[in-house]
mmCIF file of the N, C-alpha and C atoms, coordinates in Angstrom:
data_MODEL
# 
_entry.id   MODEL 
# 
loop_
_atom_site.group_PDB 
_atom_site.id 
_atom_site.type_symbol 
_atom_site.label_atom_id 
_atom_site.label_alt_id 
_atom_site.label_comp_id 
_atom_site.label_asym_id 
_atom_site.label_entity_id 
_atom_site.label_seq_id 
_atom_site.pdbx_PDB_ins_code 
_atom_site.Cartn_x 
_atom_site.Cartn_y 
_atom_site.Cartn_z 
_atom_site.occupancy 
_atom_site.B_iso_or_equiv 
_atom_site.pdbx_formal_charge 
_atom_site.auth_seq_id 
_atom_site.auth_comp_id 
_atom_site.auth_asym_id 
_atom_site.auth_atom_id 
_atom_site.pdbx_PDB_model_num 
ATOM 1   N N  . MET A 1 1  ? 222.719 180.159 -15.392 1.00 0.00 ? 1  MET A N  1 
ATOM 2   C CA . MET A 1 1  ? 221.906 179.127 -14.802 1.00 0.00 ? 1  MET A CA 1 
ATOM 3   C C  . MET A 1 1  ? 220.924 179.773 -13.834 1.00 0.00 ? 1  MET A C  1 
ATOM 4   N N  . LYS A 1 2  ? 219.806 179.143 -13.634 1.00 0.00 ? 2  LYS A N  1 
ATOM 5   C CA . LYS A 1 2  ? 218.753 179.665 -12.780 1.00 0.00 ? 2  LYS A CA 1 
ATOM 6   C C  . LYS A 1 2  ? 219.119 179.509 -11.310 1.00 0.00 ? 2  LYS A C  1 
ATOM 7   N N  . THR A 1 3  ? 218.399 180.249 -10.484 1.00 0.00 ? 3  THR A N  1 
ATOM 8   C CA . THR A 1 3  ? 218.628 180.167 -9.050  1.00 0.00 ? 3  THR A CA 1 
ATOM 9   C C  . THR A 1 3  ? 217.884 178.968 -8.463  1.00 0.00 ? 3  THR A C  1 
ATOM 10  N N  . THR A 1 4  ? 218.218 178.647 -7.243  1.00 0.00 ? 4  THR A N  1 
ATOM 11  C CA . THR A 1 4  ? 217.540 177.548 -6.544  1.00 0.00 ? 4  THR A CA 1 
ATOM 12  C C  . THR A 1 4  ? 216.045 177.816 -6.455  1.00 0.00 ? 4  THR A C  1 
ATOM 13  N N  . ALA A 1 5  ? 215.673 179.036 -6.130  1.00 0.00 ? 5  ALA A N  1 
ATOM 14  C CA . ALA A 1 5  ? 214.252 179.384 -6.004  1.00 0.00 ? 5  ALA A CA 1 
ATOM 15  C C  . ALA A 1 5  ? 213.520 179.225 -7.336  1.00 0.00 ? 5  ALA A C  1 
ATOM 16  N N  . GLU A 1 6  ? 214.143 179.648 -8.421  1.00 0.00 ? 6  GLU A N  1 
ATOM 17  C CA . GLU A 1 6  ? 213.521 179.509 -9.744  1.00 0.00 ? 6  GLU A CA 1 
ATOM 18  C C  . GLU A 1 6  ? 213.345 178.047 -10.119 1.00 0.00 ? 6  GLU A C  1 
ATOM 19  N N  . LEU A 1 7  ? 214.361 177.241 -9.884  1.00 0.00 ? 7  LEU A N  1 
ATOM 20  C CA . LEU A 1 7  ? 214.266 175.816 -10.202 1.00 0.00 ? 7  LEU A CA 1 
ATOM 21  C C  . LEU A 1 7  ? 213.223 175.124 -9.338  1.00 0.00 ? 7  LEU A C  1 
ATOM 22  N N  . ASN A 1 8  ? 213.183 175.457 -8.057  1.00 0.00 ? 8  ASN A N  1 
ATOM 23  C CA . ASN A 1 8  ? 212.170 174.861 -7.189  1.00 0.00 ? 8  ASN A CA 1 
ATOM 24  C C  . ASN A 1 8  ? 210.767 175.247 -7.634  1.00 0.00 ? 8  ASN A C  1 
ATOM 25  N N  . ALA A 1 9  ? 210.574 176.498 -8.077  1.00 0.00 ? 9  ALA A N  1 
ATOM 26  C CA . ALA A 1 9  ? 209.274 176.942 -8.576  1.00 0.00 ? 9  ALA A CA 1 
ATOM 27  C C  . ALA A 1 9  ? 208.891 176.179 -9.846  1.00 0.00 ? 9  ALA A C  1 
ATOM 28  N N  . GLU A 1 10 ? 209.846 175.952 -10.730 1.00 0.00 ? 10 GLU A N  1 
ATOM 29  C CA . GLU A 1 10 ? 209.564 175.209 -11.962 1.00 0.00 ? 10 GLU A CA 1 
ATOM 30  C C  . GLU A 1 10 ? 209.270 173.743 -11.673 1.00 0.00 ? 10 GLU A C  1 
ATOM 31  N N  . ILE A 1 11 ? 209.982 173.167 -10.723 1.00 0.00 ? 11 ILE A N  1 
ATOM 32  C CA . ILE A 1 11 ? 209.723 171.777 -10.335 1.00 0.00 ? 11 ILE A CA 1 
ATOM 33  C C  . ILE A 1 11 ? 208.326 171.666 -9.740  1.00 0.00 ? 11 ILE A C  1 
ATOM 34  N N  . LEU A 1 12 ? 207.957 172.615 -8.889  1.00 0.00 ? 12 LEU A N  1 
ATOM 35  C CA . LEU A 1 12 ? 206.619 172.613 -8.310  1.00 0.00 ? 12 LEU A CA 1 
ATOM 36  C C  . LEU A 1 12 ? 205.567 172.748 -9.401  1.00 0.00 ? 12 LEU A C  1 
ATOM 37  N N  . SER A 1 13 ? 205.789 173.645 -10.342 1.00 0.00 ? 13 SER A N  1 
ATOM 38  C CA . SER A 1 13 ? 204.839 173.868 -11.422 1.00 0.00 ? 13 SER A CA 1 
ATOM 39  C C  . SER A 1 13 ? 204.627 172.617 -12.268 1.00 0.00 ? 13 SER A C  1 
ATOM 40  N N  . ILE A 1 14 ? 205.703 171.972 -12.652 1.00 0.00 ? 14 ILE A N  1 
ATOM 41  C CA . ILE A 1 14 ? 205.554 170.777 -13.496 1.00 0.00 ? 14 ILE A CA 1 
ATOM 42  C C  . ILE A 1 14 ? 204.970 169.615 -12.693 1.00 0.00 ? 14 ILE A C  1 
ATOM 43  N N  . THR A 1 15 ? 205.269 169.553 -11.408 1.00 0.00 ? 15 THR A N  1 
ATOM 44  C CA . THR A 1 15 ? 204.689 168.505 -10.563 1.00 0.00 ? 15 THR A CA 1 
ATOM 45  C C  . THR A 1 15 ? 203.184 168.702 -10.438 1.00 0.00 ? 15 THR A C  1 
ATOM 46  N N  . ILE A 1 16 ? 202.743 169.944 -10.297 1.00 0.00 ? 16 ILE A N  1 
ATOM 47  C CA . ILE A 1 16 ? 201.308 170.244 -10.253 1.00 0.00 ? 16 ILE A CA 1 
ATOM 48  C C  . ILE A 1 16 ? 200.652 169.892 -11.582 1.00 0.00 ? 16 ILE A C  1 
ATOM 49  N N  . THR A 1 17 ? 201.321 170.230 -12.689 1.00 0.00 ? 17 THR A N  1 
ATOM 50  C CA . THR A 1 17 ? 200.802 169.899 -14.021 1.00 0.00 ? 17 THR A CA 1 
ATOM 51  C C  . THR A 1 17 ? 200.622 168.398 -14.167 1.00 0.00 ? 17 THR A C  1 
ATOM 52  N N  . ILE A 1 18 ? 201.602 167.637 -13.723 1.00 0.00 ? 18 ILE A N  1 
ATOM 53  C CA . ILE A 1 18 ? 201.510 166.174 -13.789 1.00 0.00 ? 18 ILE A CA 1 
ATOM 54  C C  . ILE A 1 18 ? 200.317 165.697 -12.967 1.00 0.00 ? 18 ILE A C  1 
ATOM 55  N N  . GLY A 1 19 ? 200.166 166.228 -11.767 1.00 0.00 ? 19 GLY A N  1 
ATOM 56  C CA . GLY A 1 19 ? 199.055 165.820 -10.907 1.00 0.00 ? 19 GLY A CA 1 
ATOM 57  C C  . GLY A 1 19 ? 197.695 166.140 -11.504 1.00 0.00 ? 19 GLY A C  1 
ATOM 58  N N  . GLN A 1 20 ? 197.582 167.286 -12.189 1.00 0.00 ? 20 GLN A N  1 
ATOM 59  C CA . GLN A 1 20 ? 196.303 167.703 -12.752 1.00 0.00 ? 20 GLN A CA 1 
ATOM 60  C C  . GLN A 1 20 ? 195.981 167.037 -14.082 1.00 0.00 ? 20 GLN A C  1 
ATOM 61  N N  . TYR A 1 21 ? 196.968 166.979 -14.962 1.00 0.00 ? 21 TYR A N  1 
ATOM 62  C CA . TYR A 1 21 ? 196.700 166.525 -16.325 1.00 0.00 ? 21 TYR A CA 1 
ATOM 63  C C  . TYR A 1 21 ? 197.197 165.116 -16.644 1.00 0.00 ? 21 TYR A C  1 
ATOM 64  N N  . TYR A 1 22 ? 198.176 164.644 -15.910 1.00 0.00 ? 22 TYR A N  1 
ATOM 65  C CA . TYR A 1 22 ? 198.764 163.341 -16.190 1.00 0.00 ? 22 TYR A CA 1 
ATOM 66  C C  . TYR A 1 22 ? 198.955 162.560 -14.886 1.00 0.00 ? 22 TYR A C  1 
ATOM 67  N N  . PRO A 1 23 ? 197.902 162.334 -14.117 1.00 0.00 ? 23 PRO A N  1 
ATOM 68  C CA . PRO A 1 23 ? 198.063 161.678 -12.808 1.00 0.00 ? 23 PRO A CA 1 
ATOM 69  C C  . PRO A 1 23 ? 198.668 160.278 -12.912 1.00 0.00 ? 23 PRO A C  1 
ATOM 70  N N  . GLU A 1 24 ? 198.528 159.654 -14.061 1.00 0.00 ? 24 GLU A N  1 
ATOM 71  C CA . GLU A 1 24 ? 199.105 158.324 -14.243 1.00 0.00 ? 24 GLU A CA 1 
ATOM 72  C C  . GLU A 1 24 ? 200.636 158.348 -14.214 1.00 0.00 ? 24 GLU A C  1 
ATOM 73  N N  . LEU A 1 25 ? 201.222 159.525 -14.387 1.00 0.00 ? 25 LEU A N  1 
ATOM 74  C CA . LEU A 1 25 ? 202.678 159.658 -14.341 1.00 0.00 ? 25 LEU A CA 1 
ATOM 75  C C  . LEU A 1 25 ? 203.198 159.873 -12.922 1.00 0.00 ? 25 LEU A C  1 
ATOM 76  N N  . SER A 1 26 ? 202.308 160.123 -11.985 1.00 0.00 ? 26 SER A N  1 
ATOM 77  C CA . SER A 1 26 ? 202.724 160.412 -10.607 1.00 0.00 ? 26 SER A CA 1 
ATOM 78  C C  . SER A 1 26 ? 203.583 159.315 -10.007 1.00 0.00 ? 26 SER A C  1 
ATOM 79  N N  . LYS A 1 27 ? 203.363 158.089 -10.433 1.00 0.00 ? 27 LYS A N  1 
ATOM 80  C CA . LYS A 1 27 ? 204.153 156.985 -9.879  1.00 0.00 ? 27 LYS A CA 1 
ATOM 81  C C  . LYS A 1 27 ? 205.624 157.049 -10.303 1.00 0.00 ? 27 LYS A C  1 
ATOM 82  N N  . TYR A 1 28 ? 205.928 157.853 -11.324 1.00 0.00 ? 28 TYR A N  1 
ATOM 83  C CA . TYR A 1 28 ? 207.311 157.964 -11.786 1.00 0.00 ? 28 TYR A CA 1 
ATOM 84  C C  . TYR A 1 28 ? 208.070 159.130 -11.151 1.00 0.00 ? 28 TYR A C  1 
ATOM 85  N N  . ILE A 1 29 ? 207.349 159.936 -10.387 1.00 0.00 ? 29 ILE A N  1 
ATOM 86  C CA . ILE A 1 29 ? 207.992 161.081 -9.736  1.00 0.00 ? 29 ILE A CA 1 
ATOM 87  C C  . ILE A 1 29 ? 208.702 160.585 -8.481  1.00 0.00 ? 29 ILE A C  1 
ATOM 88  N N  . VAL A 1 30 ? 209.967 160.850 -8.428  1.00 0.00 ? 30 VAL A N  1 
ATOM 89  C CA . VAL A 1 30 ? 210.767 160.482 -7.264  1.00 0.00 ? 30 VAL A CA 1 
ATOM 90  C C  . VAL A 1 30 ? 211.002 161.743 -6.457  1.00 0.00 ? 30 VAL A C  1 
ATOM 91  N N  . GLU A 1 31 ? 210.533 161.732 -5.235  1.00 0.00 ? 31 GLU A N  1 
ATOM 92  C CA . GLU A 1 31 ? 210.739 162.899 -4.388  1.00 0.00 ? 31 GLU A CA 1 
ATOM 93  C C  . GLU A 1 31 ? 212.188 162.980 -3.955  1.00 0.00 ? 31 GLU A C  1 
ATOM 94  N N  . MET A 1 32 ? 212.702 164.178 -3.963  1.00 0.00 ? 32 MET A N  1 
ATOM 95  C CA . MET A 1 32 ? 214.068 164.403 -3.506  1.00 0.00 ? 32 MET A CA 1 
ATOM 96  C C  . MET A 1 32 ? 214.036 164.562 -1.995  1.00 0.00 ? 32 MET A C  1 
ATOM 97  N N  . PRO A 1 33 ? 214.787 163.764 -1.290  1.00 0.00 ? 33 PRO A N  1 
ATOM 98  C CA . PRO A 1 33 ? 214.797 163.913 0.165   1.00 0.00 ? 33 PRO A CA 1 
ATOM 99  C C  . PRO A 1 33 ? 215.474 165.219 0.558   1.00 0.00 ? 33 PRO A C  1 
ATOM 100 N N  . PHE A 1 34 ? 214.946 165.843 1.591   1.00 0.00 ? 34 PHE A N  1 
ATOM 101 C CA . PHE A 1 34 ? 215.550 167.081 2.072   1.00 0.00 ? 34 PHE A CA 1 
ATOM 102 C C  . PHE A 1 34 ? 215.681 166.997 3.581   1.00 0.00 ? 34 PHE A C  1 
ATOM 103 N N  . SER A 1 35 ? 216.799 167.395 4.056   1.00 0.00 ? 35 SER A N  1 
ATOM 104 C CA . SER A 1 35 ? 217.032 167.439 5.488   1.00 0.00 ? 35 SER A CA 1 
ATOM 105 C C  . SER A 1 35 ? 217.861 168.669 5.792   1.00 0.00 ? 35 SER A C  1 
ATOM 106 N N  . SER A 1 36 ? 217.523 169.342 6.858   1.00 0.00 ? 36 SER A N  1 
ATOM 107 C CA . SER A 1 36 ? 218.299 170.510 7.230   1.00 0.00 ? 36 SER A CA 1 
ATOM 108 C C  . SER A 1 36 ? 219.657 170.112 7.777   1.00 0.00 ? 36 SER A C  1 
ATOM 109 N N  . HIS A 1 37 ? 219.837 168.818 8.007   1.00 0.00 ? 37 HIS A N  1 
ATOM 110 C CA . HIS A 1 37 ? 221.099 168.314 8.548   1.00 0.00 ? 37 HIS A CA 1 
ATOM 111 C C  . HIS A 1 37 ? 221.852 167.462 7.530   1.00 0.00 ? 37 HIS A C  1 
ATOM 112 N N  . THR A 1 38 ? 221.777 167.846 6.262   1.00 0.00 ? 38 THR A N  1 
ATOM 113 C CA . THR A 1 38 ? 222.474 167.064 5.247   1.00 0.00 ? 38 THR A CA 1 
ATOM 114 C C  . THR A 1 38 ? 223.975 167.229 5.390   1.00 0.00 ? 38 THR A C  1 
ATOM 115 N N  . ASN A 1 39 ? 224.681 166.163 5.062   1.00 0.00 ? 39 ASN A N  1 
ATOM 116 C CA . ASN A 1 39 ? 226.135 166.284 5.091   1.00 0.00 ? 39 ASN A CA 1 
ATOM 117 C C  . ASN A 1 39 ? 226.622 166.654 3.697   1.00 0.00 ? 39 ASN A C  1 
ATOM 118 N N  . TYR A 1 40 ? 227.891 166.841 3.548   1.00 0.00 ? 40 TYR A N  1 
ATOM 119 C CA . TYR A 1 40 ? 228.466 167.312 2.282   1.00 0.00 ? 40 TYR A CA 1 
ATOM 120 C C  . TYR A 1 40 ? 228.086 166.421 1.112   1.00 0.00 ? 40 TYR A C  1 
ATOM 121 N N  . ASN A 1 41 ? 228.086 165.127 1.281   1.00 0.00 ? 41 ASN A N  1 
ATOM 122 C CA . ASN A 1 41 ? 227.813 164.203 0.181   1.00 0.00 ? 41 ASN A CA 1 
ATOM 123 C C  . ASN A 1 41 ? 226.348 164.164 -0.218  1.00 0.00 ? 41 ASN A C  1 
ATOM 124 N N  . GLU A 1 42 ? 225.465 164.672 0.625   1.00 0.00 ? 42 GLU A N  1 
ATOM 125 C CA . GLU A 1 42 ? 224.035 164.633 0.339   1.00 0.00 ? 42 GLU A CA 1 
ATOM 126 C C  . GLU A 1 42 ? 223.459 165.997 -0.027  1.00 0.00 ? 42 GLU A C  1 
ATOM 127 N N  . THR A 1 43 ? 224.296 166.967 -0.244  1.00 0.00 ? 43 THR A N  1 
ATOM 128 C CA . THR A 1 43 ? 223.837 168.313 -0.555  1.00 0.00 ? 43 THR A CA 1 
ATOM 129 C C  . THR A 1 43 ? 223.168 168.346 -1.927  1.00 0.00 ? 43 THR A C  1 
ATOM 130 N N  . ILE A 1 44 ? 222.012 169.016 -1.984  1.00 0.00 ? 44 ILE A N  1 
ATOM 131 C CA . ILE A 1 44 ? 221.309 169.184 -3.248  1.00 0.00 ? 44 ILE A CA 1 
ATOM 132 C C  . ILE A 1 44 ? 221.883 170.418 -3.928  1.00 0.00 ? 44 ILE A C  1 
ATOM 133 N N  . THR A 1 45 ? 222.408 170.225 -5.113  1.00 0.00 ? 45 THR A N  1 
ATOM 134 C CA . THR A 1 45 ? 223.041 171.321 -5.849  1.00 0.00 ? 45 THR A CA 1 
ATOM 135 C C  . THR A 1 45 ? 222.103 171.860 -6.921  1.00 0.00 ? 45 THR A C  1 
ATOM 136 N N  . LEU A 1 46 ? 222.460 172.995 -7.479  1.00 0.00 ? 46 LEU A N  1 
ATOM 137 C CA . LEU A 1 46 ? 221.695 173.543 -8.593  1.00 0.00 ? 46 LEU A CA 1 
ATOM 138 C C  . LEU A 1 46 ? 221.633 172.549 -9.746  1.00 0.00 ? 46 LEU A C  1 
ATOM 139 N N  . ARG A 1 47 ? 222.728 171.866 -9.970  1.00 0.00 ? 47 ARG A N  1 
ATOM 140 C CA . ARG A 1 47 ? 222.767 170.876 -11.056 1.00 0.00 ? 47 ARG A CA 1 
ATOM 141 C C  . ARG A 1 47 ? 221.778 169.736 -10.785 1.00 0.00 ? 47 ARG A C  1 
ATOM 142 N N  . ASN A 1 48 ? 221.696 169.285 -9.528  1.00 0.00 ? 48 ASN A N  1 
ATOM 143 C CA . ASN A 1 48 ? 220.726 168.246 -9.174  1.00 0.00 ? 48 ASN A CA 1 
ATOM 144 C C  . ASN A 1 48 ? 219.304 168.716 -9.461  1.00 0.00 ? 48 ASN A C  1 
ATOM 145 N N  . LEU A 1 49 ? 218.995 169.949 -9.068  1.00 0.00 ? 49 LEU A N  1 
ATOM 146 C CA . LEU A 1 49 ? 217.659 170.493 -9.302  1.00 0.00 ? 49 LEU A CA 1 
ATOM 147 C C  . LEU A 1 49 ? 217.370 170.613 -10.791 1.00 0.00 ? 49 LEU A C  1 
ATOM 148 N N  . TYR A 1 50 ? 218.347 171.104 -11.542 1.00 0.00 ? 50 TYR A N  1 
ATOM 149 C CA . TYR A 1 50 ? 218.169 171.241 -12.985 1.00 0.00 ? 50 TYR A CA 1 
ATOM 150 C C  . TYR A 1 50 ? 217.956 169.871 -13.640 1.00 0.00 ? 50 TYR A C  1 
ATOM 151 N N  . ASP A 1 51 ? 218.744 168.896 -13.249 1.00 0.00 ? 51 ASP A N  1 
ATOM 152 C CA . ASP A 1 51 ? 218.602 167.551 -13.811 1.00 0.00 ? 51 ASP A CA 1 
ATOM 153 C C  . ASP A 1 51 ? 217.235 166.956 -13.472 1.00 0.00 ? 51 ASP A C  1 
ATOM 154 N N  . TYR A 1 52 ? 216.778 167.181 -12.245 1.00 0.00 ? 52 TYR A N  1 
ATOM 155 C CA . TYR A 1 52 ? 215.475 166.667 -11.828 1.00 0.00 ? 52 TYR A CA 1 
ATOM 156 C C  . TYR A 1 52 ? 214.360 167.335 -12.637 1.00 0.00 ? 52 TYR A C  1 
ATOM 157 N N  . TYR A 1 53 ? 214.432 168.662 -12.785 1.00 0.00 ? 53 TYR A N  1 
ATOM 158 C CA . TYR A 1 53 ? 213.433 169.366 -13.585 1.00 0.00 ? 53 TYR A CA 1 
ATOM 159 C C  . TYR A 1 53 ? 213.451 168.870 -15.033 1.00 0.00 ? 53 TYR A C  1 
ATOM 160 N N  . SER A 1 54 ? 214.631 168.702 -15.586 1.00 0.00 ? 54 SER A N  1 
ATOM 161 C CA . SER A 1 54 ? 214.752 168.229 -16.969 1.00 0.00 ? 54 SER A CA 1 
ATOM 162 C C  . SER A 1 54 ? 214.151 166.840 -17.134 1.00 0.00 ? 54 SER A C  1 
ATOM 163 N N  . SER A 1 55 ? 214.350 165.982 -16.156 1.00 0.00 ? 55 SER A N  1 
ATOM 164 C CA . SER A 1 55 ? 213.798 164.629 -16.253 1.00 0.00 ? 55 SER A CA 1 
ATOM 165 C C  . SER A 1 55 ? 212.274 164.656 -16.163 1.00 0.00 ? 55 SER A C  1 
ATOM 166 N N  . LEU A 1 56 ? 211.721 165.520 -15.319 1.00 0.00 ? 56 LEU A N  1 
ATOM 167 C CA . LEU A 1 56 ? 210.263 165.648 -15.243 1.00 0.00 ? 56 LEU A CA 1 
ATOM 168 C C  . LEU A 1 56 ? 209.694 166.183 -16.550 1.00 0.00 ? 56 LEU A C  1 
ATOM 169 N N  . LYS A 1 57 ? 210.338 167.199 -17.084 1.00 0.00 ? 57 LYS A N  1 
ATOM 170 C CA . LYS A 1 57 ? 209.890 167.793 -18.343 1.00 0.00 ? 57 LYS A CA 1 
ATOM 171 C C  . LYS A 1 57 ? 209.948 166.767 -19.476 1.00 0.00 ? 57 LYS A C  1 
ATOM 172 N N  . SER A 1 58 ? 211.031 166.022 -19.534 1.00 0.00 ? 58 SER A N  1 
ATOM 173 C CA . SER A 1 58 ? 211.184 164.992 -20.556 1.00 0.00 ? 58 SER A CA 1 
ATOM 174 C C  . SER A 1 58 ? 210.105 163.918 -20.412 1.00 0.00 ? 58 SER A C  1 
ATOM 175 N N  . LEU A 1 59 ? 209.823 163.518 -19.182 1.00 0.00 ? 59 LEU A N  1 
ATOM 176 C CA . LEU A 1 59 ? 208.788 162.513 -18.933 1.00 0.00 ? 59 LEU A CA 1 
ATOM 177 C C  . LEU A 1 59 ? 207.445 162.976 -19.484 1.00 0.00 ? 59 LEU A C  1 
ATOM 178 N N  . VAL A 1 60 ? 207.074 164.205 -19.184 1.00 0.00 ? 60 VAL A N  1 
ATOM 179 C CA . VAL A 1 60 ? 205.791 164.733 -19.642 1.00 0.00 ? 60 VAL A CA 1 
ATOM 180 C C  . VAL A 1 60 ? 205.765 164.890 -21.160 1.00 0.00 ? 60 VAL A C  1 
ATOM 181 N N  . LEU A 1 61 ? 206.821 165.425 -21.729 1.00 0.00 ? 61 LEU A N  1 
ATOM 182 C CA . LEU A 1 61 ? 206.842 165.619 -23.182 1.00 0.00 ? 61 LEU A CA 1 
ATOM 183 C C  . LEU A 1 61 ? 206.768 164.301 -23.942 1.00 0.00 ? 61 LEU A C  1 
ATOM 184 N N  . HIS A 1 62 ? 207.539 163.313 -23.502 1.00 0.00 ? 62 HIS A N  1 
ATOM 185 C CA . HIS A 1 62 ? 207.488 162.005 -24.173 1.00 0.00 ? 62 HIS A CA 1 
ATOM 186 C C  . HIS A 1 62 ? 206.129 161.348 -24.011 1.00 0.00 ? 62 HIS A C  1 
ATOM 187 N N  . TYR A 1 63 ? 205.536 161.491 -22.843 1.00 0.00 ? 63 TYR A N  1 
ATOM 188 C CA . TYR A 1 63 ? 204.211 160.920 -22.623 1.00 0.00 ? 63 TYR A CA 1 
ATOM 189 C C  . TYR A 1 63 ? 203.178 161.607 -23.516 1.00 0.00 ? 63 TYR A C  1 
ATOM 190 N N  . ALA A 1 64 ? 203.238 162.935 -23.572 1.00 0.00 ? 64 ALA A N  1 
ATOM 191 C CA . ALA A 1 64 ? 202.284 163.687 -24.387 1.00 0.00 ? 64 ALA A CA 1 
ATOM 192 C C  . ALA A 1 64 ? 202.390 163.303 -25.859 1.00 0.00 ? 64 ALA A C  1 
ATOM 193 N N  . VAL A 1 65 ? 203.607 163.147 -26.358 1.00 0.00 ? 65 VAL A N  1 
ATOM 194 C CA . VAL A 1 65 ? 203.800 162.773 -27.756 1.00 0.00 ? 65 VAL A CA 1 
ATOM 195 C C  . VAL A 1 65 ? 203.293 161.352 -28.008 1.00 0.00 ? 65 VAL A C  1 
ATOM 196 N N  . SER A 1 66 ? 203.635 160.440 -27.136 1.00 0.00 ? 66 SER A N  1 
ATOM 197 C CA . SER A 1 66 ? 203.244 159.043 -27.357 1.00 0.00 ? 66 SER A CA 1 
ATOM 198 C C  . SER A 1 66 ? 201.744 158.822 -27.161 1.00 0.00 ? 66 SER A C  1 
ATOM 199 N N  . HIS A 1 67 ? 201.099 159.694 -26.413 1.00 0.00 ? 67 HIS A N  1 
ATOM 200 C CA . HIS A 1 67 ? 199.658 159.556 -26.194 1.00 0.00 ? 67 HIS A CA 1 
ATOM 201 C C  . HIS A 1 67 ? 198.864 160.644 -26.918 1.00 0.00 ? 67 HIS A C  1 
ATOM 202 N N  . ARG A 1 68 ? 199.557 161.338 -27.779 1.00 0.00 ? 68 ARG A N  1 
ATOM 203 C CA . ARG A 1 68 ? 198.944 162.364 -28.640 1.00 0.00 ? 68 ARG A CA 1 
ATOM 204 C C  . ARG A 1 68 ? 198.124 163.385 -27.866 1.00 0.00 ? 68 ARG A C  1 
ATOM 205 N N  . ALA A 1 69 ? 198.664 163.832 -26.763 1.00 0.00 ? 69 ALA A N  1 
ATOM 206 C CA . ALA A 1 69 ? 198.013 164.889 -25.994 1.00 0.00 ? 69 ALA A CA 1 
ATOM 207 C C  . ALA A 1 69 ? 198.049 166.169 -26.823 1.00 0.00 ? 69 ALA A C  1 
ATOM 208 N N  . SER A 1 70 ? 196.986 166.917 -26.762 1.00 0.00 ? 70 SER A N  1 
ATOM 209 C CA . SER A 1 70 ? 196.891 168.099 -27.615 1.00 0.00 ? 70 SER A CA 1 
ATOM 210 C C  . SER A 1 70 ? 197.847 169.213 -27.206 1.00 0.00 ? 70 SER A C  1 
ATOM 211 N N  . SER A 1 71 ? 198.126 169.339 -25.931 1.00 0.00 ? 71 SER A N  1 
ATOM 212 C CA . SER A 1 71 ? 199.052 170.385 -25.508 1.00 0.00 ? 71 SER A CA 1 
ATOM 213 C C  . SER A 1 71 ? 199.670 170.026 -24.165 1.00 0.00 ? 71 SER A C  1 
ATOM 214 N N  . VAL A 1 72 ? 200.800 170.622 -23.930 1.00 0.00 ? 72 VAL A N  1 
ATOM 215 C CA . VAL A 1 72 ? 201.491 170.451 -22.672 1.00 0.00 ? 72 VAL A CA 1 
ATOM 216 C C  . VAL A 1 72 ? 201.749 171.835 -22.120 1.00 0.00 ? 72 VAL A C  1 
ATOM 217 N N  . ALA A 1 73 ? 201.300 172.074 -20.913 1.00 0.00 ? 73 ALA A N  1 
ATOM 218 C CA . ALA A 1 73 ? 201.492 173.392 -20.298 1.00 0.00 ? 73 ALA A CA 1 
ATOM 219 C C  . ALA A 1 73 ? 202.345 173.255 -19.054 1.00 0.00 ? 73 ALA A C  1 
ATOM 220 N N  . PHE A 1 74 ? 203.375 174.088 -18.963 1.00 0.00 ? 74 PHE A N  1 
ATOM 221 C CA . PHE A 1 74 ? 204.220 174.105 -17.768 1.00 0.00 ? 74 PHE A CA 1 
ATOM 222 C C  . PHE A 1 74 ? 204.123 175.457 -17.138 1.00 0.00 ? 74 PHE A C  1 
# 
């Protein structure tokens, strides 16, 4: 599995792609809250980051297919 830094970089990359090429999808992006004082139940795990990245990727891919976008770049 990827590291936290790698997943955060991929999330940033796909978020930028959405903003540049698919701004209409921006309303579906849910920001993950972050606090340096999170308690145990609110900790962001690698799995959370991976799931969030996967959901963003799926959103873009399904949108591109349904709207016949010529290419998707991440």
